[in-house]
All heavy atoms as an XYZ file, in Angstrom:
738
protein
N      62.785    114.609    -80.240
C      62.369    115.666    -79.335
C      60.970    115.349    -78.810
O      60.072    115.007    -79.561
C      62.375    116.996    -80.076
C      61.967    118.137    -79.217
S      62.236    119.669    -80.134
C      61.531    120.785    -79.003
N      60.799    115.452    -77.520
C      59.520    115.180    -76.871
C      58.851    116.499    -76.508
O      59.498    117.409    -76.001
C      59.739    114.348    -75.587
O      60.446    113.168    -75.937
C      58.428    113.994    -74.935
N      57.541    116.586    -76.796
C      56.803    117.792    -76.438
C      56.502    117.781    -74.953
O      55.995    116.815    -74.412
C      55.497    117.860    -77.236
C      54.685    119.052    -76.900
C      54.972    120.351    -77.222
C      53.467    119.088    -76.163
N      54.012    121.189    -76.745
C      53.061    120.444    -76.086
C      52.670    118.129    -75.562
C      51.912    120.836    -75.432
C      51.527    118.537    -74.913
C      51.152    119.881    -74.861
N      56.858    118.862    -74.265
C      56.617    119.004    -72.838
C      55.815    120.276    -72.614
O      56.328    121.370    -72.830
C      57.933    119.074    -72.080
C      58.752    117.798    -72.232
C      60.093    117.934    -71.602
N      60.892    118.921    -72.325
C      62.130    119.227    -72.020
N      62.738    118.642    -71.016
N      62.798    120.128    -72.712
N      54.556    120.163    -72.215
C      53.721    121.355    -72.064
C      54.232    122.279    -70.976
O      54.556    121.842    -69.877
C      52.346    120.794    -71.714
C      52.628    119.450    -71.144
C      53.864    118.948    -71.825
N      54.346    123.567    -71.289
C      54.722    124.561    -70.305
C      56.193    124.594    -69.944
O      56.584    125.311    -69.052
N      57.032    123.835    -70.613
C      58.464    123.810    -70.322
C      59.214    124.215    -71.587
O      59.010    123.647    -72.654
C      58.933    122.415    -69.851
C      58.198    122.029    -68.562
C      60.433    122.397    -69.619
C      58.493    120.633    -68.096
N      60.077    125.210    -71.477
C      60.880    125.668    -72.608
C      61.825    124.543    -73.024
O      62.547    123.979    -72.203
C      61.657    126.911    -72.202
C      62.403    127.551    -73.356
O      62.331    127.027    -74.492
O      63.047    128.582    -73.120
N      61.814    124.207    -74.306
C      62.623    123.072    -74.780
C      64.115    123.333    -74.693
O      64.913    122.397    -74.763
C      62.235    122.719    -76.220
O      62.481    123.823    -77.072
N      64.547    124.593    -74.524
C      65.979    124.874    -74.404
C      66.504    124.642    -72.988
O      67.718    124.639    -72.774
C      66.267    126.311    -74.829
O      65.654    127.219    -73.930
N      65.633    124.430    -72.010
C      66.057    124.188    -70.629
C      66.438    122.722    -70.442
O      65.841    121.835    -71.037
C      64.932    124.549    -69.654
C      64.523    126.018    -69.623
C      63.308    126.209    -68.731
C      65.665    126.888    -69.153
N      67.407    122.441    -69.579
C      67.829    121.054    -69.343
C      66.916    120.332    -68.344
O      67.362    119.858    -67.300
C      69.250    121.208    -68.796
C      69.216    122.504    -68.060
C      68.288    123.388    -68.866
N      65.627    120.259    -68.656
C      64.657    119.620    -67.772
C      64.122    118.370    -68.452
O      63.735    118.396    -69.613
C      63.510    120.574    -67.460
C      63.883    121.908    -66.809
C      62.664    122.789    -66.686
C      64.543    121.687    -65.474
N      64.067    117.265    -67.707
C      63.591    116.001    -68.247
C      62.707    115.289    -67.243
O      62.807    115.511    -66.042
C      64.776    115.079    -68.594
C      65.636    115.655    -69.685
O      65.123    116.066    -70.726
N      66.943    115.695    -69.447
N      61.863    114.410    -67.748
C      61.057    113.482    -66.960
C      60.217    114.165    -65.874
O      60.373    113.880    -64.683
C      61.981    112.421    -66.339
C      61.208    111.197    -65.902
O      60.118    110.963    -66.451
O      61.690    110.491    -65.002
N      59.287    115.062    -66.260
C      58.454    115.705    -65.235
C      57.369    114.758    -64.727
O      56.751    114.022    -65.486
C      57.843    116.889    -65.978
C      57.803    116.463    -67.403
C      58.995    115.573    -67.599
N      57.156    114.749    -63.420
C      56.083    114.001    -62.764
C      55.350    115.003    -61.870
O      55.832    115.347    -60.798
C      56.622    112.846    -61.924
C      57.318    111.806    -62.714
N      56.641    110.866    -63.451
C      58.630    111.562    -62.897
C      57.509    110.077    -64.050
N      58.723    110.486    -63.736
N      54.200    115.472    -62.323
C      53.464    116.516    -61.605
C      52.081    116.012    -61.219
O      51.432    115.309    -61.985
C      53.326    117.762    -62.488
C      54.628    118.327    -63.045
C      54.339    119.440    -64.026
C      55.528    118.800    -61.926
N      51.636    116.367    -60.037
C      50.294    116.017    -59.572
C      49.635    117.263    -58.990
O      50.299    118.130    -58.425
C      50.318    114.922    -58.495
O      51.103    115.366    -57.393
C      50.891    113.629    -59.035
N      48.336    117.312    -59.119
C      47.574    118.412    -58.535
C      46.300    117.856    -57.912
O      45.772    116.837    -58.361
C      47.241    119.489    -59.587
O      46.557    120.554    -58.950
C      46.407    118.937    -60.706
N      45.859    118.502    -56.868
C      44.640    118.089    -56.177
C      43.926    119.357    -55.746
O      44.540    120.267    -55.192
C      45.000    117.244    -54.955
S      43.568    116.748    -53.994
N      42.633    119.429    -56.027
C      41.882    120.616    -55.628
C      40.462    120.232    -55.241
O      39.973    119.164    -55.596
C      41.861    121.646    -56.761
O      41.198    121.109    -57.879
N      39.837    121.112    -54.507
C      38.461    120.909    -54.060
C      37.762    122.258    -54.043
O      38.397    123.307    -54.161
C      38.432    120.277    -52.675
N      36.480    122.228    -53.877
C      35.695    123.452    -53.830
C      34.615    123.283    -52.769
O      33.877    122.300    -52.777
C      35.055    123.734    -55.186
C      34.176    124.959    -55.280
C      35.038    126.209    -55.267
C      33.349    124.916    -56.537
N      34.554    124.218    -51.864
C      33.530    124.221    -50.828
C      32.853    125.592    -50.859
O      33.522    126.611    -50.729
C      34.156    123.973    -49.453
C      33.221    124.016    -48.258
C      32.176    122.911    -48.370
C      33.985    123.899    -46.972
N      31.546    125.591    -51.092
C      30.808    126.851    -51.195
C      29.653    126.859    -50.200
O      29.064    125.822    -49.897
C      30.285    127.027    -52.610
N      29.350    128.055    -49.715
C      28.241    128.236    -48.791
C      27.509    129.516    -49.183
O      28.130    130.562    -49.409
C      28.750    128.348    -47.351
C      27.657    128.600    -46.343
C      26.829    127.572    -45.927
C      27.455    129.863    -45.822
C      25.818    127.797    -45.005
C      26.455    130.096    -44.894
C      25.640    129.063    -44.498
O      24.646    129.289    -43.597
N      26.197    129.432    -49.279
C      25.377    130.610    -49.583
C      24.163    130.612    -48.672
O      23.644    129.557    -48.312
C      24.952    130.594    -51.049
N      23.724    131.802    -48.327
C      22.570    131.923    -47.436
C      21.757    133.151    -47.844
O      22.299    134.219    -48.075
C      23.032    132.058    -45.995
C      21.889    132.142    -45.015
C      22.417    132.025    -43.597
N      21.345    132.185    -42.652
C      20.641    131.182    -42.146
N      20.915    129.960    -42.513
N      19.684    131.408    -41.272
N      20.446    132.961    -47.914
C      19.523    134.067    -48.168
C      19.075    134.592    -46.811
O      18.749    133.817    -45.913
C      18.318    133.594    -49.001
C      17.310    134.715    -49.179
C      18.786    133.066    -50.342
N      19.074    135.902    -46.669
C      18.745    136.479    -45.371
C      17.965    137.784    -45.521
O      17.856    138.327    -46.621
C      20.012    136.689    -44.543
C      21.183    137.401    -45.227
C      21.264    138.823    -44.775
C      22.449    136.647    -44.887
N      17.455    138.263    -44.408
C      16.725    139.519    -44.354
C      17.707    140.617    -43.958
O      18.393    140.521    -42.941
C      15.599    139.411    -43.319
C      14.788    140.667    -43.233
O      14.433    141.192    -44.294
O      14.512    141.115    -42.104
N      17.824    141.647    -44.788
C      18.778    142.728    -44.567
C      17.994    144.031    -44.479
O      17.707    144.661    -45.475
C      19.776    142.749    -45.736
C      21.005    143.560    -45.498
C      22.047    143.044    -44.762
C      21.128    144.832    -46.029
C      23.197    143.774    -44.557
C      22.265    145.576    -45.823
C      23.306    145.042    -45.092
N      17.614    144.437    -43.275
C      16.806    145.619    -43.016
C      15.557    145.634    -43.908
O      15.319    146.554    -44.679
C      17.611    146.898    -43.189
C      18.526    147.161    -42.048
C      18.169    147.485    -40.777
C      19.951    147.109    -42.061
N      19.285    147.642    -39.996
C      20.397    147.417    -40.768
C      20.892    146.826    -43.029
C      21.728    147.451    -40.431
C      22.225    146.865    -42.688
C      22.626    147.171    -41.404
N      14.786    144.556    -43.807
C      13.529    144.363    -44.540
C      13.704    144.257    -46.057
O      12.759    144.467    -46.804
C      12.514    145.463    -44.212
C      12.021    145.356    -42.784
O      12.023    144.227    -42.253
O      11.630    146.388    -42.213
N      14.879    143.960    -46.515
C      15.128    143.701    -47.936
C      15.759    142.313    -48.056
O      16.461    141.852    -47.153
C      16.084    144.731    -48.546
C      15.570    146.143    -48.530
C      14.378    146.314    -49.457
O      14.255    145.652    -50.475
N      13.469    147.206    -49.078
N      15.488    141.657    -49.165
C      16.085    140.331    -49.349
C      17.553    140.487    -49.725
O      17.941    141.406    -50.444
C      15.335    139.546    -50.431
O      15.382    140.225    -51.654
N      18.379    139.592    -49.213
C      19.821    139.649    -49.447
C      20.371    138.224    -49.510
O      19.706    137.269    -49.120
C      20.514    140.434    -48.337
N      21.587    138.121    -50.012
C      22.258    136.822    -50.089
C      23.728    137.022    -49.770
O      24.363    137.959    -50.248
C      22.129    136.231    -51.490
C      22.777    134.857    -51.580
C      22.786    134.374    -52.985
N      23.759    135.190    -53.728
C      24.302    134.828    -54.857
N      23.984    133.698    -55.413
N      25.163    135.605    -55.462
N      24.273    136.151    -48.942
C      25.702    136.150    -48.665
C      26.267    134.813    -49.120
O      25.602    133.784    -49.044
C      25.980    136.381    -47.176
O      25.462    135.312    -46.420
N      27.500    134.851    -49.613
C      28.122    133.613    -50.082
C      29.623    133.665    -49.849
O      30.225    134.740    -49.765
C      27.816    133.374    -51.560
O      28.323    134.426    -52.341
N      30.219    132.489    -49.749
C      31.649    132.341    -49.554
C      32.099    131.067    -50.255
O      31.393    130.058    -50.247
C      31.994    132.256    -48.070
C      33.472    132.130    -47.813
S      33.896    132.128    -46.062
C      33.409    130.504    -45.590
N      33.267    131.109    -50.857
C      33.837    129.944    -51.535
C      35.237    129.711    -50.977
O      36.041    130.639    -50.889
C      33.906    130.159    -53.055
C      32.516    130.397    -53.628
C      34.571    128.980    -53.730
C      32.510    130.771    -55.088
N      35.529    128.473    -50.605
C      36.853    128.083    -50.120
C      37.422    127.076    -51.116
O      36.756    126.117    -51.480
C      36.779    127.467    -48.710
C      38.153    127.031    -48.241
C      36.164    128.451    -47.742
N      38.659    127.337    -51.565
C      39.287    126.483    -52.572
C      40.623    125.938    -52.062
O      41.681    126.480    -52.381
C      39.507    127.280    -53.854
C      38.232    127.790    -54.473
C      38.539    128.675    -55.641
N      39.332    129.818    -55.208
C      39.096    131.066    -55.569
N      38.116    131.324    -56.362
N      39.848    132.047    -55.143
N      40.597    124.852    -51.285
C      41.864    124.254    -50.877
C      42.457    123.440    -52.021
O      41.732    122.953    -52.887
C      41.479    123.354    -49.705
C      40.058    122.999    -49.971
C      39.458    124.186    -50.673
N      43.751    123.299    -52.020
C      44.368    122.515    -53.081
C      45.842    122.267    -52.816
O      46.424    122.767    -51.857
N      46.422    121.494    -53.695
C      47.833    121.180    -53.587
C      48.434    120.890    -54.943
O      47.741    120.544    -55.898
N      49.738    121.053    -55.025
C      50.476    120.811    -56.256
C      51.838    120.276    -55.855
O      52.469    120.768    -54.933
C      50.626    122.122    -57.041
C      51.449    121.993    -58.278
C      50.896    121.488    -59.432
C      52.777    122.379    -58.290
C      51.643    121.364    -60.581
C      53.535    122.261    -59.427
C      52.960    121.758    -60.581
N      52.280    119.281    -56.538
C      53.579    118.717    -56.217
C      54.146    117.940    -57.382
O      53.455    117.635    -58.351
N      55.409    117.634    -57.256
C      56.007    116.841    -58.303
C      57.515    116.862    -58.246
O      58.138    117.432    -57.356
N      58.083    116.208    -59.248
C      59.534    116.158    -59.368
C      59.900    116.270    -60.841
O      59.103    115.972    -61.725
C      60.080    114.859    -58.783
O      59.617    113.755    -59.539
N      61.135    116.720    -61.072
C      61.656    116.857    -62.426
C      63.170    116.703    -62.367
O      63.798    117.012    -61.349
C      61.228    118.223    -63.020
C      61.443    118.249    -64.523
C      61.949    119.363    -62.350
C      60.748    119.387    -65.215
N      63.741    116.161    -63.420
C      65.198    116.044    -63.508
C      65.751    117.306    -64.141
O      65.364    117.693    -65.241
C      65.589    114.831    -64.348
C      65.316    113.526    -63.629
O      65.248    113.556    -62.394
O      65.166    112.495    -64.304
N      66.672    117.959    -63.422
C      67.321    119.162    -63.935
C      68.819    118.919    -63.974
O      69.468    118.835    -62.931
C      67.017    120.355    -63.039
C      67.643    121.654    -63.560
C      67.375    122.794    -62.649
N      68.091    122.561    -61.390
C      67.903    123.267    -60.297
N      67.008    124.211    -60.265
N      68.592    123.001    -59.203
N      69.342    118.786    -65.169
C      70.778    118.556    -65.384
C      71.279    117.377    -64.560
O      72.317    117.438    -63.918
C      71.571    119.823    -65.075
N      70.509    116.272    -64.547
C      70.916    115.067    -63.842
C      70.553    115.036    -62.372
O      70.823    114.056    -61.686
N      69.989    116.076    -61.838
C      69.610    116.147    -60.421
C      68.087    116.199    -60.321
O      67.434    116.968    -61.011
C      70.207    117.409    -59.792
C      69.854    117.596    -58.346
C      70.406    118.917    -57.807
O      71.197    119.576    -58.479
O      69.996    119.276    -56.699
N      67.519    115.375    -59.437
C      66.071    115.365    -59.253
C      65.662    116.458    -58.279
O      66.179    116.542    -57.169
C      65.597    114.001    -58.724
O      65.972    112.994    -59.661
C      64.096    113.978    -58.549
N      64.747    117.305    -58.714
C      64.249    118.411    -57.899
C      62.785    118.133    -57.600
O      62.006    117.816    -58.501
C      64.397    119.756    -58.645
C      63.829    120.891    -57.815
C      65.830    120.007    -59.008
N      62.393    118.226    -56.316
C      60.998    118.012    -55.924
C      60.463    119.271    -55.266
O      61.204    120.043    -54.645
C      60.853    116.829    -54.951
O      61.604    117.106    -53.772
C      61.341    115.546    -55.577
N      59.160    119.434    -55.393
C      58.506    120.584    -54.773
C      57.071    120.200    -54.450
O      56.386    119.604    -55.271
C      58.522    121.755    -55.748
C      57.868    123.024    -55.272
C      58.750    123.717    -54.255
N      58.065    124.813    -53.644
C      58.448    126.071    -53.707
N      59.525    126.387    -54.363
N      57.769    126.993    -53.094
N      56.609    120.531    -53.256
C      55.237    120.281    -52.837
C      54.664    121.567    -52.265
O      55.251    122.176    -51.377
C      55.169    119.180    -51.784
C      55.534    117.821    -52.337
O      55.029    117.489    -53.421
O      56.324    117.104    -51.701
N      53.521    121.961    -52.778
C      52.829    123.152    -52.306
C      51.406    122.766    -51.937
O      50.770    121.981    -52.632
C      52.778    124.220    -53.398
C      54.105    124.697    -53.963
C      53.881    125.543    -55.191
C      54.846    125.496    -52.911
N      50.895    123.327    -50.866
C      49.500    123.088    -50.504
C      48.987    124.296    -49.739
O      49.755    125.071    -49.177
C      49.351    121.826    -49.657
O      50.014    121.980    -48.431
N      47.692    124.438    -49.759
C      47.095    125.554    -49.047
C      45.741    125.903    -49.620
O      45.117    125.113    -50.318
N      45.320    127.097    -49.341
C      44.007    127.549    -49.758
C      44.137    128.889    -50.465
O      44.931    129.739    -50.064
C      43.107    127.688    -48.531
O      41.864    128.208    -48.886
N      43.360    129.071    -51.516
C      43.309    130.362    -52.187
C      42.509    131.335    -51.326
O      41.806    130.933    -50.397
C      42.666    130.206    -53.556
N      42.634    132.612    -51.615
C      41.868    133.602    -50.864
C      40.376    133.363    -51.070
O      39.919    133.293    -52.209
C      42.224    135.017    -51.317
C      43.646    135.395    -50.961
O      44.170    134.830    -49.987
O      44.225    136.244    -51.644
N      39.606    133.240    -49.997
C      38.173    132.963    -50.161
C      37.398    134.224    -50.554
O      37.428    135.220    -49.832
C      37.737    132.474    -48.779
C      38.709    133.092    -47.848
C      40.004    133.225    -48.600
N      36.734    134.204    -51.707
C      35.918    135.361    -52.060
C      34.627    135.391    -51.242
O      33.964    134.379    -51.061
C      35.624    135.165    -53.544
C      35.792    133.713    -53.784
C      36.769    133.219    -52.769
N      34.295    136.553    -50.730
C      33.069    136.767    -49.969
C      32.184    137.707    -50.777
O      32.680    138.641    -51.408
C      33.372    137.393    -48.611
C      34.398    136.673    -47.749
C      34.746    137.522    -46.541
C      33.869    135.334    -47.325
N      30.881    137.474    -50.755
C      29.970    138.318    -51.522
C      28.687    138.550    -50.735
O      28.149    137.628    -50.137
C      29.648    137.672    -52.858
C      28.811    138.537    -53.762
C      28.635    137.889    -55.117
C      27.834    138.776    -56.040
N      27.640    138.157    -57.347
N      28.216    139.792    -50.753
C      26.945    140.163    -50.155
C      26.148    140.914    -51.210
O      26.614    141.914    -51.753
C      27.151    141.046    -48.926
C      25.886    141.595    -48.280
C      25.060    140.466    -47.680
C      26.221    142.633    -47.232
N      24.969    140.417    -51.537
C      24.077    141.048    -52.505
C      22.792    141.445    -51.786
O      22.216    140.637    -51.061
C      23.736    140.087    -53.643
O      24.905    139.657    -54.285
N      22.338    142.685    -52.016
C      21.133    143.194    -51.364
C      20.224    143.789    -52.429
O      20.665    144.581    -53.261
C      21.473    144.268    -50.311
C      20.211    144.811    -49.668
C      22.410    143.717    -49.264
N      18.952    143.403    -52.424
C      17.958    144.020    -53.291
C      17.549    145.352    -52.683
O      17.086    145.405    -51.545
C      16.730    143.120    -53.438
C      17.006    141.946    -54.325
O      17.844    142.004    -55.204
N      16.288    140.861    -54.097
N      17.724    146.426    -53.435
C      17.345    147.745    -52.949
C      15.894    148.065    -53.261
O      15.209    148.722    -52.487
C      18.246    148.807    -53.584
C      19.733    148.664    -53.286
C      20.514    149.707    -54.043
C      20.002    148.750    -51.798
N      15.428    147.607    -54.408
C      14.065    147.894    -54.827
C      13.578    146.742    -55.686
O      14.298    146.261    -56.557
C      14.020    149.189    -55.631
C      12.644    149.510    -56.161
C      11.681    150.072    -55.340
C      12.320    149.228    -57.469
C      10.417    150.354    -55.821
C      11.058    149.510    -57.969
C      10.114    150.073    -57.142
O       8.874    150.339    -57.611
N      12.382    146.274    -55.446
C      11.818    145.195    -56.235
C      12.033    143.852    -55.561
O      12.621    143.749    -54.490
N      11.529    142.825    -56.207
C      11.618    141.447    -55.715
C      11.014    141.308    -54.324
O      11.503    140.577    -53.490
C      13.047    140.940    -55.730
N       9.968    142.053    -54.074
C       9.274    141.960    -52.790
C       8.125    140.976    -52.915
O       7.746    140.548    -53.990
C       8.743    143.328    -52.378
C       9.799    144.417    -52.202
C       9.118    145.740    -51.947
C      10.744    144.076    -51.075
N       7.543    140.615    -51.802
C       6.383    139.725    -51.822
C       5.134    140.530    -52.133
O       4.947    141.568    -51.492
C       6.248    139.028    -50.477
C       7.353    138.071    -50.249
C       7.171    137.378    -48.906
N       8.464    136.927    -48.469
C       9.049    137.257    -47.343
N       8.439    138.032    -46.492
N      10.225    136.800    -47.044
N       4.257    140.195    -53.025
C       4.402    139.118    -54.005
C       5.413    139.501    -55.083
O       5.502    140.650    -55.483
C       3.003    138.980    -54.596
C       2.409    140.327    -54.458
C       2.982    140.903    -53.176
N       6.155    138.515    -55.546
C       7.224    138.743    -56.512
C       6.650    139.147    -57.860
O       5.762    138.514    -58.387
C       8.074    137.473    -56.642
C       9.210    137.621    -57.604
C      10.301    138.408    -57.264
C       9.194    136.998    -58.835
C      11.349    138.559    -58.136
C      10.241    137.144    -59.714
C      11.316    137.932    -59.360
O      12.353    138.085    -60.226
N       7.170    140.238    -58.440
C       6.772    140.706    -59.768
C       8.023    140.899    -60.622
O       9.063    141.327    -60.113
C       6.018    142.023    -59.663
C       4.625    141.837    -59.073
C       4.002    143.165    -58.835
N       4.405    143.533    -57.462
C       4.271    144.722    -56.938
N       3.792    145.699    -57.647
N       4.630    144.945    -55.701
N       7.913    140.623    -61.911
C       9.061    140.689    -62.816
C       9.283    142.070    -63.424
O      10.050    142.213    -64.346
C       8.871    139.686    -63.972
C       9.009    138.267    -63.542
N      10.230    137.685    -63.313
C       8.097    137.318    -63.285
C      10.052    136.439    -62.951
N       8.764    136.181    -62.926
N       8.646    143.108    -62.940
C       8.735    144.384    -63.631
C      10.037    145.148    -63.352
O      10.621    145.713    -64.252
C       7.522    145.260    -63.314
C       7.352    145.477    -61.823
O       8.117    144.961    -61.032
N       6.341    146.239    -61.457
N      10.515    145.208    -62.125
C      11.712    145.986    -61.837
C      12.385    145.454    -60.573
O      11.723    145.133    -59.598
C      11.337    147.455    -61.623
S      12.771    148.492    -61.287
N      13.701    145.385    -60.638
C      14.463    144.948    -59.474
C      15.834    145.628    -59.526
O      16.560    145.462    -60.498
C      14.608    143.433    -59.458
S      15.513    142.816    -58.045
N      16.197    146.396    -58.510
C      17.499    147.030    -58.419
C      18.228    146.421    -57.231
O      17.670    146.295    -56.153
C      17.368    148.539    -58.217
C      16.764    149.209    -59.425
O      17.034    148.812    -60.548
N      15.960    150.231    -59.198
N      19.489    146.089    -57.437
C      20.254    145.448    -56.376
C      21.686    145.989    -56.382
O      22.138    146.599    -57.349
C      20.270    143.944    -56.568
N      22.383    145.741    -55.293
C      23.784    146.112    -55.178
C      24.544    144.914    -54.607
O      24.001    144.145    -53.805
C      23.965    147.360    -54.290
C      23.554    147.083    -52.863
C      25.385    147.877    -54.348
N      25.786    144.739    -55.050
C      26.611    143.633    -54.566
C      27.937    144.181    -54.070
O      28.507    145.099    -54.661
C      26.893    142.615    -55.672
O      25.728    141.943    -56.026
N      28.436    143.602    -53.014
C      29.739    143.921    -52.454
C      30.521    142.625    -52.405
O      30.058    141.632    -51.840
C      29.588    144.512    -51.049
C      30.864    144.848    -50.297
C      31.615    145.956    -51.023
C      30.546    145.249    -48.878
N      31.701    142.609    -53.036
C      32.473    141.377    -53.117
C      33.931    141.636    -52.798
O      34.464    142.702    -53.084
C      32.351    140.765    -54.508
N      34.571    140.660    -52.204
C      36.017    140.690    -52.008
C      36.607    139.566    -52.834
O      36.117    138.435    -52.802
C      36.373    140.499    -50.537
O      36.140    139.179    -50.155
N      37.618    139.878    -53.611
C      38.241    138.858    -54.464
C      39.727    138.799    -54.238
O      40.324    139.663    -53.706
C      37.964    139.095    -55.964
C      36.518    138.810    -56.257
C      38.313    140.494    -56.363
């Protein structure tokens, strides 16, 4: 018996050949938001997955590619972190889409 990760041993699946490819592209920018410091960021994660497997004597192939939903984030300092910068108090709010 051969150990096959993620495949139930009772299924008639043999000889898996799987490949995956992924990347990460991120962008962040510090900006002025109504006289308060703010930061906006976005991450794009394109990738692909493909492979073949023998199922009951028949070779099955599948290829998937695309991009995950890009999370967007906006953070704004409401109080503190002004010039000159002091470490005593800083209140901020963040808005994110995931």
